[in-house]
Residue, then its C-alpha position, 0 to 999 in steps of 0.5 A: m069432765r076433765f081430770h086435773s092430771a090431764r089438764a096438766a099434761g096440756l089438755n085443754e078444750e081446743l084439743a078435746n074438741a079436736v078428737d073428731d073422725d080425724y084424729r088419726l091425722r091430728f094426734e101422736a101414735t100414743e094418743v091414737a093407739a088410746l083413741e082406737l081402743t075408745d072407738a072399739i069400746i064405744g063403737n064396734p069391738e069387732s073393728w079393733s084389729a091385731a095391729d091396734r092391739a099390738a099398737l096399744a101394747t107398745h105405748y101403754a103397760p097392761a095396768a094402764i091399758g086395763e084402766l083406759a078400758l075400764g074408764v071408757g066402759l064406765f063412762l059409756g055405761m053411765s051415759k047410756v043410763l042417763i039417756l035411758l032415764g031422760l037425765e042426760p042434760e042438754s049441755m054441761p059446763v066443763t068440770v075439772l076433778p082431782t085425779p083418783g089416786s094422785t097427790g097433786 
């Protein structure tokens, strides 16, 4: 799933596919900070350091950090439920949705 605002900001499938273990070498500091948070939520929360927290705070307001964290948590939870129920599809088309709360 992709939000329209992400597409408008330049997200394309090539860029989305570049998010792998080497993202720290490929992306800007703002994006790396968000991806570090995502990795900690999805993987090991104890891996998120004070330096990671400080980097995130230099790039995002507290409300944006909350939105990022809750968004990742919601998608992670939904994926776990789908896996548990055997409903995770083998492949899915990319769906672009309007950004919640946006007027454009």
